[in-house]
C-alpha positions in Angstrom: 0.0 0.0 0.0 1.4 3.4 -1.0 1.5 5.9 1.9 2.7 9.3 2.6 6.0 8.0 3.9 6.5 5.8 0.9 5.8 8.7 -1.5 8.3 10.9 0.3 11.0 8.2 0.2 10.5 7.4 -3.5 10.6 11.0 -4.7 13.6 12.2 -2.7 15.7 12.4 -5.8 13.6 15.2 -7.1 14.1 17.5 -4.1 17.5 18.9 -5.1 16.5 19.4 -8.7 13.3 21.0 -7.7 14.9 24.3 -7.2 16.6 24.1 -10.6 13.5 23.2 -12.5 10.6 24.9 -10.7 9.7 28.4 -9.7 6.9 30.8 -8.7 5.5 33.5 -11.0 4.8 37.0 -9.8 1.1 36.0 -9.7 1.9 33.1 -7.3 1.4 30.3 -9.9 3.7 27.3 -9.8 5.8 27.1 -13.0 7.9 24.3 -14.5 11.0 26.1 -15.7 13.1 24.7 -18.6 16.4 23.0 -17.6 19.1 25.6 -18.0 21.9 24.9 -20.4 24.7 22.8 -18.9 28.3 23.1 -19.8 31.3 20.9 -18.9 33.9 22.2 -16.6 37.5 20.9 -16.8 40.3 21.3 -14.3 43.6 19.6 -15.0 44.0 16.5 -13.0 40.7 16.8 -11.3 37.8 14.4 -11.9 34.3 16.0 -11.2 35.7 19.5 -10.7 32.4 21.0 -9.7 31.3 21.0 -6.1 27.6 21.6 -5.5 27.4 23.3 -2.1 24.5 23.8 0.3 25.1 26.9 2.3 24.7 27.1 6.1 21.9 29.6 5.9 18.2 29.3 7.0 17.1 31.8 4.3 14.6 29.9 2.2 15.6 31.1 -1.2 19.2 30.1 -0.6 18.1 26.5 0.0 19.6 25.2 -3.2 23.0 24.0 -4.4 25.6 26.6 -5.6 28.4 25.5 -7.9 32.0 26.1 -7.1 35.2 25.0 -8.7 37.4 22.4 -6.9 41.1 23.4 -7.0 43.5 20.6 -7.8 45.0 21.0 -4.3 41.7 20.2 -2.7 40.5 17.5 -5.0 41.3 14.6 -2.6 39.7 16.3 0.4 36.7 18.1 -1.0 34.4 15.1 -1.0 30.6 14.9 -0.9 29.5 15.4 2.7 32.5 17.4 3.9 32.4 20.9 5.5 33.8 23.7 3.4 34.1 27.5 3.4 33.1 29.4 0.2 32.9 32.9 -1.0 29.3 34.1 -1.3 28.9 37.6 -2.4 31.1 39.8 -0.2 31.4 37.4 2.6 32.7 33.9 3.5 30.1 31.3 4.4 30.3 27.7 5.7 28.5 24.9 3.9 28.6 21.3 2.9 29.5 19.7 -0.4 26.3 17.9 -1.5 27.5 16.5 -4.8 30.5 16.5 -7.1 30.1 16.7 -10.9 31.6 17.7 -14.1 28.9 20.1 -15.4 27.4 23.4 -14.2 24.5 25.6 -15.2 26.3 28.7 -14.0 27.2 31.3 -16.7 30.7 32.6 -16.3 33.7 31.6 -14.3 33.1 29.4 -11.2 34.5 30.7 -7.9 36.9 28.2 -6.3 36.3 26.7 -2.8 38.1 28.7 -0.2 38.9 26.0 2.3 38.0 22.5 3.3 37.3 22.6 7.0 37.9 18.8 7.3 38.1 16.0 4.8 35.9 13.9 7.1 32.6 13.1 5.3 30.3 14.0 8.2 27.3 13.8 5.9 27.4 10.5 4.1 25.0 9.8 1.2 22.4 8.2 3.4 22.4 11.2 5.7 22.0 13.7 2.8 19.1 11.7 1.4 17.4 11.7 4.8 18.0 15.4 5.3 16.4 16.1 1.9 13.4 13.9 2.8 12.8 15.7 6.1 13.2 19.1 4.6 10.8 18.2 1.8 8.1 16.8 4.2 8.4 19.7 6.7 8.5 22.5 4.0 11.8 23.6 5.6 15.4 24.1 4.5 18.2 21.6 4.5 20.4 23.8 6.6 17.8 23.7 9.5 17.7 19.9 9.2 21.5 19.7 9.2 21.6 21.7 12.4 19.7 18.8 14.0 21.6 16.0 12.4 25.2 17.2 12.7 26.8 18.2 16.0 29.3 21.0 16.1 32.8 20.1 15.1 35.3 19.6 17.9 38.7 19.6 16.3 40.8 18.0 19.0 38.3 15.2 19.5 38.2 14.6 15.7 42.0 14.2 15.7 41.9 11.8 18.6 39.1 9.6 17.2 40.7 9.4 13.7 43.9 8.0 15.2 42.2 5.2 17.1 42.4 1.6 15.8 39.1 0.1 14.7 38.4 -3.3 16.4 36.3 -6.1 15.1 32.8 -6.4 16.4 31.8 -9.6 18.3 30.0 -12.1 16.2 26.3 -12.9 17.0 24.1 -15.8 16.2 20.5 -15.4 15.2 18.1 -15.9 18.1 17.1 -19.5 18.5 13.6 -18.6 19.9 11.3 -15.7 20.1 12.3 -14.9 23.7 10.1 -12.2 25.2 8.5 -11.5 21.9 6.4 -14.7 21.9 3.9 -13.0 24.2 2.8 -10.6 21.4 0.8 -11.6 18.4 3.3 -11.4 15.5 6.2 -10.8 17.8 8.1 -14.0 16.8 7.7 -13.2 13.1 8.9 -9.7 13.7 12.1 -11.0 15.3 12.6 -13.6 12.6 12.4 -11.0 9.9 15.0 -8.8 11.6 17.3 -11.8 11.8 16.7 -12.5 8.1 17.8 -9.0 7.1 14.3 -7.8 6.2 12.7 -4.5 7.2 9.6 -5.2 9.3 7.7 -2.2 10.7 5.5 -2.4 13.8 3.7 -0.4 16.5 4.3 -2.2 19.8 2.2 -2.0 23.0 4.6 -3.4 25.6 3.5 -5.1 28.8 4.9 -4.4 32.2 7.5 -7.0 33.3 6.4 -9.7 35.7 7.3 -13.2 36.9 5.2 -16.1 35.8 1.6 -15.0 35.4 -1.8 -16.5 35.3 -3.3 -17.4 31.9 -6.8 -18.4 31.2 -7.7 -21.0 28.6 -11.1 -22.2 27.6 -12.6 -24.7 25.2 -13.9 -23.6 21.8 -17.5 -23.6 23.0 -16.7 -21.6 26.1 -17.7 -24.3 28.5 -14.7 -25.6 30.4 -11.0 -24.9 30.6 -8.8 -23.8 33.5 -6.0 -21.5 34.6 -2.4 -22.1 33.9 0.9 -20.4 34.7 2.7 -18.9 31.7 6.3 -17.8 31.3 7.4 -14.5 32.7 7.0 -11.2 30.8 10.4 -9.9 30.1 11.1 -6.2 30.6 10.8 -4.1 27.5 14.5 -3.3 27.7 15.3 -7.0 27.4 12.9 -7.3 24.4 14.7 -4.5 22.7 18.0 -6.2 23.4 16.7 -9.3 21.6 15.7 -7.2 18.6 19.0 -5.5 18.5 20.8 -8.9 18.8 18.8 -10.1 15.8 20.1 -7.1 13.8 23.6 -7.7 14.9 23.4 -11.3 13.7 23.0 -9.9 10.2 25.9 -7.4 10.6 23.4 -4.5 10.8 23.1 -1.6 13.3 20.4 -0.2 15.4 19.1 3.2 16.6 17.0 3.7 19.7 15.5 7.1 20.4 14.3 8.1 23.9 12.7 11.3 25.2 15.4 12.3 27.7 19.1 11.9 28.3 18.5 10.1 31.6 16.3 7.6 29.9 18.8 7.0 27.1 21.7 6.5 29.6 19.6 4.0 31.6 18.7 2.0 28.5 22.2 2.0 27.2 23.5 0.6 30.5 20.9 -2.2 30.3 21.8 -2.9 26.7 25.5 -3.2 27.7 24.5 -5.8 30.3 22.5 -7.8 27.7 24.9 -7.4 24.7 28.2 -7.9 26.5 31.2 -6.7 24.5 29.1 -5.0 21.8 29.8 -1.2 22.1 26.7 0.9 22.8 27.0 4.7 22.2 24.8 7.4 23.9 24.2 10.4 21.7 22.7 13.5 23.3 23.0 17.3 22.9 23.1 17.6 26.7 26.5 15.9 26.8 28.5 18.9 25.6 30.4 19.4 22.3 33.4 17.1 22.9 31.4 14.1 24.2 28.6 14.4 21.7 31.1 14.7 18.8 33.1 11.7 20.0 29.9 9.6 20.0 29.0 10.8 16.6 32.5 10.0 15.2 32.5 6.5 16.7 29.3 5.8 14.6 30.5 7.6 11.5 33.9 5.8 11.5 32.3 2.4 12.1 33.6 1.8 15.6 30.0 1.3 17.0 26.8 0.2 15.4 24.3 0.5 18.3 23.3 4.0 19.5 20.8 5.2 22.1 20.0 8.9 22.3 17.5 11.7 22.3 15.6 13.0 19.2 18.7 14.2 17.3 20.0 10.6 17.4 17.4 9.8 14.7 20.0 11.2 12.3 22.9 9.2 13.7 25.2 7.9 10.9 24.9 4.1 11.7 26.4 2.0 8.9 23.9 -0.6 7.5 21.0 0.4 9.7 18.8 -2.6 10.4 16.4 -1.4 13.1 15.2 2.1 14.2 13.3 2.2 17.5 11.4 5.1 19.2 10.1 4.5 22.7 7.1 6.3 24.1 6.6 8.4 21.0 3.7 10.3 22.5 6.2 12.3 24.6 6.3 15.9 23.4 10.0 16.1 24.1 10.6 14.0 21.0 9.3 16.8 18.8 11.7 19.5 17.7 10.5 22.9 19.0 12.3 24.9 16.3 12.4 24.7 12.6 11.9 22.3 10.9 9.6 21.3 13.8 9.8 17.6 12.9 9.1 14.7 15.2 11.7 11.9 15.7 9.0 9.4 14.8 8.7 11.0 11.4 12.4 11.1 10.9 12.8 7.4 11.7 9.8 6.4 9.5 11.4 8.2 6.5 14.7 6.6 7.3 13.2 3.2 7.4 11.9 3.7 3.9 15.1 5.1 2.5 17.5 2.6 4.0 15.4 -0.5 4.1 15.6 -0.8 7.8 13.1 -2.1 10.3 11.0 0.3 12.4 9.6 -0.2 15.9 7.3 2.4 17.5 7.1 1.1 21.1 5.6 2.2 24.4 3.1 1.0 27.1 0.4 3.1 25.4 -0.3 3.9 21.7 -0.1 7.4 20.1 -2.7 8.4 17.5 0.1 9.0 15.0 1.4 5.4 15.4 -2.2 4.1 15.1 -2.5 6.1 11.8 0.4 4.1 10.4 -1.2 0.9 11.5 -4.5 1.7 9.9 -2.8 2.7 6.6 -1.2 -0.7 6.6 2.3 0.8 6.7 3.2 -1.0 9.8 1.8 -4.0 11.8 0.3 -4.1 15.2 2.1 -5.9 18.0 -0.1 -6.4 21.0 -0.6 -9.2 23.5 -3.7 -11.3 23.7 -6.3 -10.4 26.3 -5.6 -13.4 28.4 -1.9 -12.3 28.8 -2.9 -8.7 29.5 -5.3 -9.7 32.3 -2.5 -11.8 33.9 0.1 -9.0 34.3 -1.6 -5.6 34.2 -2.7 -4.2 37.6 -6.5 -3.7 38.1 -7.5 -0.1 37.5 -10.7 1.4 38.8 -12.5 4.7 38.4 -15.0 5.3 41.2 -18.3 6.6 39.9 -20.9 8.9 41.5 -22.7 6.0 43.2 -19.5 4.7 44.8 -18.5 8.2 45.9 -22.0 8.9 47.3 -21.7 5.9 49.6 -18.6 7.5 51.2 -20.7 10.4 52.5 -19.2 13.8 52.7 -15.7 12.5 52.0 -16.9 11.4 48.6 -16.7 15.0 47.4 -13.1 15.4 48.7 -10.1 15.5 46.4 -8.9 12.2 48.1 -12.1 10.4 49.3 -12.1 7.9 52.2 -12.0 4.9 49.8 -8.7 6.1 48.5 -7.4 6.6 52.1 -8.4 3.1 53.0 -6.6 1.7 49.9 -3.5 3.6 50.7 -3.5 2.5 54.3 -3.8 -1.2 53.5 -1.1 -0.9 50.8 1.3 0.8 53.1 1.4 -2.3 55.3 3.3 -4.0 52.5 5.5 -1.4 50.8 5.5 2.0 49.0 2.5 3.6 47.3 2.6 6.2 44.4 0.4 9.3 44.1 0.6 11.0 40.7 -0.3 14.7 40.7 -0.5 16.6 37.4 0.8 19.9 38.8 4.1 20.7 40.5 4.6 23.2 43.3 2.5 24.1 46.3 -0.4 26.1 44.9 0.1 26.5 41.1 -3.0 28.7 40.8 -4.5 31.2 43.3 -7.6 33.4 43.2 -9.3 36.2 45.1 -10.7 34.8 48.3 -13.8 37.1 48.1 -15.0 36.9 44.4 -12.9 33.9 43.2 -11.4 35.9 40.3 -8.1 34.3 39.1 -5.1 36.2 40.3 -2.7 37.5 37.6 0.6 39.3 37.8 0.3 43.1 37.6 3.5 43.2 35.5 3.0 40.7 32.8 -0.5 39.3 33.3 0.7 35.8 34.0 -0.9 33.4 36.5 0.2 33.7 40.1 1.3 30.8 42.3 1.8 30.5 46.1 4.5 28.6 48.0 4.2 26.9 51.4 5.1 30.1 53.2 2.3 32.1 51.5 4.6 34.0 49.2 3.2 34.7 45.7 5.1 34.8 42.5 4.3 35.0 38.8 4.7 31.7 36.9 5.6 33.6 33.7 8.1 36.3 34.8 9.0 34.9 38.2 8.5 38.3 39.9 7.5 38.3 43.5 4.1 39.9 44.1 4.2 41.5 47.6 0.7 43.0 47.7 -2.0 42.1 45.3 -5.4 43.8 44.9 -8.2 42.2 43.0 -9.3 44.3 40.0 -12.9 43.2 40.4 -13.7 43.6 44.1 -10.5 45.3 45.6 -10.0 42.2 47.8 -6.4 41.5 48.9 -6.8 37.9 50.3 -5.9 34.9 48.2 -7.1 31.3 48.2 -5.7 28.2 46.5 -7.6 27.1 43.4 -5.4 24.1 42.5 -3.1 22.0 44.6 0.4 21.0 43.5 2.6 18.0 44.4 4.3 19.8 47.3 0.9 20.7 49.0 -0.4 17.1 48.3 2.7 15.7 50.0 2.1 17.9 53.0 -1.5 16.9 53.3 -0.7 13.2 53.0 2.0 13.5 55.6 -0.6 14.7 58.1 -3.1 12.1 57.1 -0.6 9.2 57.4 1.6 10.0 60.3 4.5 7.7 60.8 5.1 7.1 57.1 7.8 9.1 55.2 6.6 11.2 52.3 8.8 11.7 49.2 8.0 14.3 46.6 9.6 13.8 43.1 9.6 16.4 40.4 11.8 18.7 38.3 10.8 21.8 40.3 10.8 20.1 43.7 13.4 20.5 46.4 15.0 17.1 45.9 14.5 17.0 42.1 13.5 13.8 40.2 14.2 10.6 42.0 15.2 7.5 40.0 14.2 4.7 42.4 13.0 3.9 45.9 13.3 0.8 48.0 10.5 -1.5 49.1 10.0 0.1 52.5 6.5 1.6 53.2 6.4 5.3 52.1 4.2 7.7 50.2 5.8 8.8 46.9 4.2 11.9 45.4 5.3 12.6 41.8 4.4 14.6 38.8 3.9 12.8 35.4 7.3 11.6 34.1 9.0 12.0 37.5 7.8 8.8 39.1 10.7 6.7 40.5 10.8 3.0 40.1 10.0 1.1 43.3 11.6 -2.2 44.2 9.1 -4.9 43.7 6.5 -2.4 42.3 4.2 0.0 44.1 1.5 -1.7 46.3 -1.0 0.9 45.2 -1.2 3.8 42.7 -3.4 6.8 43.1 -4.0 9.1 40.1 -5.3 12.5 41.2 -7.0 15.3 39.3 -7.8 13.2 36.3 -10.1 15.9 34.8 -7.4 18.6 35.0 -5.1 16.4 33.0 -7.5 14.9 30.4 -10.0 17.8 29.8 -7.6 20.5 28.8 -8.6 22.5 25.7 -5.8 21.0 23.6 -5.7 18.6 20.7 -4.8 15.1 22.1 -5.2 16.1 25.8 -7.1 12.9 26.6 -4.5 10.7 24.8 -1.7 12.4 26.7 -3.5 11.9 30.0 -3.9 8.2 29.2 -0.2 7.9 28.3 0.8 9.4 31.7 -1.7 7.3 33.7 -0.4 4.2 31.9 3.2 5.0 32.6 2.4 5.3 36.3 0.3 2.2 36.3 3.0 -0.1 34.9 5.2 0.8 37.9 2.7 -1.0 40.2 2.9 -4.6 41.3 0.5 -6.9 39.4 -1.7 -7.3 42.5 -1.8 -3.6 43.3 -4.9 -1.4 43.1 -4.9 1.6 40.7 -7.5 4.3 41.5 -8.2 7.2 39.1 -9.9 10.2 40.7 -10.9 13.7 39.8 -13.6 13.3 37.1 -11.4 12.2 34.2 -12.4 12.0 30.6 -14.7 8.9 30.5 -13.4 7.5 27.3 -9.7 7.7 28.3 -10.6 6.4 31.8 -12.3 3.3 30.3 -9.4 2.7 28.0 -7.2 2.6 31.1 -9.5 0.2 32.9 -9.8 -2.1 29.8 -6.1 -1.6 28.9 -7.2 -0.9 25.3 -4.7 1.7 24.1 -5.0 0.7 20.4 -8.8 1.0 20.6 -8.6 4.4 22.1 -6.1 5.6 19.5 -8.3 4.2 16.7 -11.4 6.0 18.0 -9.4 9.3 18.4 -8.1 8.8 14.8 -11.7 8.4 13.5 -12.8 11.6 15.2 -9.8 13.5 13.8 -10.6 12.2 10.3 -14.1 13.6 10.6 -12.7 17.0 11.7 -9.9 17.0 9.1 -7.1 17.1 11.8 -3.7 15.5 11.9 -2.6 12.8 11.6 -5.7 11.9 9.5 -5.0 15.0 7.4 -1.9 17.0 6.8 -2.1 20.4 8.4 0.1 23.5 8.0 0.0 26.2 10.7 0.9 29.7 9.6 2.2 32.4 12.0 3.3 35.8 11.0 2.1 39.3 10.0 -1.5 39.6 9.1 -0.9 40.6 5.5 1.5 37.8 4.8 -0.7 35.1 6.4 -3.7 36.4 4.4 -1.7 36.3 1.2 -0.6 32.6 1.7 -4.2 31.7 2.7 -5.5 33.1 -0.6 -2.9 31.3 -2.6 -3.7 28.0 -0.7 -7.4 28.4 -1.4 -6.7 28.9 -5.1 -4.7 25.7 -5.0 -7.7 23.8 -3.6 -6.6 23.4 0.0 -8.9 23.9 3.0 -8.2 27.0 5.1 -9.2 28.2 8.6 -8.5 31.7 9.8 -6.8 34.0 10.2 -7.2 34.8 13.9 -5.1 36.4 16.6 -2.5 34.1 18.0 -2.5 33.1 21.7 -0.8 35.6 24.0 2.9 35.1 24.9 3.6 36.2 28.4 0.2 37.9 28.5 0.8 39.9 25.3 -0.2 39.5 21.6 2.2 40.8 19.0 0.7 43.8 17.1 -0.5 42.8 13.7 0.2 39.1 14.2 -2.1 36.4 12.8 -2.4 32.6 12.8 -4.2 30.3 10.3 -4.5 26.6 9.3 -4.3 25.0 5.9 -5.5 21.4 5.6 -5.1 18.7 2.9 -5.9 15.0 2.8 -3.0 12.6 3.0 -3.1 12.0 -0.7 -2.2 15.7 -1.2 0.1 16.1 1.8 3.3 16.2 -0.3 1.8 18.8 -2.6 0.9 20.9 0.5 4.4 20.9 1.8 5.9 21.5 -1.6 3.6 24.5 -2.2 4.5 26.2 1.0 8.2 25.5 0.5 8.0 27.3 -2.9 5.9 30.2 -1.5 8.3 30.8 1.3 11.3 30.8 -1.1 9.5 33.3 -3.3 8.7 35.6 -0.3 12.3 35.3 0.8 13.6 36.3 -2.6 11.4 39.3 -2.7 12.5 40.3 0.9 8.9 40.2 2.1 8.1 39.6 5.8 8.5 35.9 6.5 5.7 33.7 7.7 6.5 30.7 9.9 5.0 27.5 8.5 4.8 24.4 10.8 3.6 21.2 9.2 1.5 18.8 11.3 1.8 20.9 14.5 1.0 19.3 17.9 -0.8 22.5 18.9 -3.2 24.0 16.4 -4.0 27.3 18.2 
């Protein structure tokens, strides 16, 4: 089945020539320009004396190759993929040699290359093709993509790494059995194809690890059968190690992308235990220039073939890539916040098509984007049978109005008495987890008299309160000494929402004798990695939950409505992902209680442990509303006149448009004359949508008109 990703991969060869053969008329019409006349360039003793250079410039109309002559002294060093310095106009600019050839369309004498920064081909052919694919799909420029793919050069590190002796890799045998993959429908076949050198693609809903679990079997007519113990569920890290080992058996490499550096380092340490002498590299921009460049060079020079890293690792130059993995792809930290605004999942999907590598989109939950690829038939679905799920997943419950009414007055409390009883029983056996969606003490305060939300008098941002009663602005961090309500002139404040610090304080009073630990990026002790099995209350924000030895004996998910009912696209799916990641930290026999009036559909998906079903339903709703990923969407941000011009051109091309409207305020202020709009297209026209905006932006750039920011498939529409 042809898909968007397949189309992008198959037409990559056109992207470089697109600038040379296409243009935009003054009336905004797309034109097919005739191929300029080419002439052959000869330099004594130099084969292919023309270097086609991509400049290190984000200016859209400069996103093309410029021809330069290769002097004879540089012929052996100025190879495709190397860094060079060239003369452009009245200044020197850095760039990368994209191709070498013998012809040019330039009229007149070619300027020579000024300098080769390094003869190391830091952008091999596979990387250049991937960069072109990402730039084409995101309507961006190649230089912006190179910024993500290529770490800054560290000269001394480069000298040290090039002098090292390359050692042989250990030999691996293909897996003799399916190992932990046998618990998933199609898992054994996925592993077998990897070992055979094929390129299977799958979306994987992983199960929490457990010892031997209870499995139910029944006769075909439903009358009879019994319970039986089935083999243990291996941790997802071990399953990934088996998949990597299958690739290594065929002398192929692997990339695994994680959301944070801490997660990448933890997984790399586990893979080193599982893979023994096989080198595993960690690639992250947080490691600093020298360490990051050293890891990059070890992959480029073939000294390592397994890499774990953050979103930029999706471009890592792994030789003979066999498997690309992204874990927990719903995490927004995997999306690039700057141009070209691409998601690591998209990069790996394009790379899978280009290099014939396997792709695994894994996690305990399922993103709607991954489900879209499954529904298109572009990748398979790897999920466990219901009997296996029931044996290892903790029981989740969502108390309804009837159950809360039976608790009397406490049923209306944030933590009703039924939750207190569950925590008290669980604390007799070990630690319990309480997930709170907000950090701090009182993240939002209001006037005690009229309940008007309190805002900073300087920037208009929301005000928060600490445990000592001091108020500060959450946007500008200014301390607000004395606040007066603009509605009723009241000066007293009350808490509207409760954060993790305040929750920990309340639970400490409710459960005297038990220690309380608060984990979060903004908390006093920061994020904790793990806790022992002694009884304690662990209060954590989503993503900051430490791992408990033996699993938590109970998990309490608070303020479900605040997390799942936000006015944002995909809020319910994000809430389900965070609830799920907390649930899998519990012991199989633990109780999981979700409170706070959560979104009913997401809550039932957690109870049934049906993440693929929830994602499918979400995808159907988005298809009806013409929203991503069911449709391709471009978000336009910029001056009112520029946005309106692009909207009119998009309507003329047959695309759906919405807007323009005023953009949301930043730090309480809206830029004067700014506008935001959406342009939508079905998947069949997605490539045309990106191509159209790429050409329009180049045309505006060439005319020195005000630039409009275009983000393809944004995670936030407004």
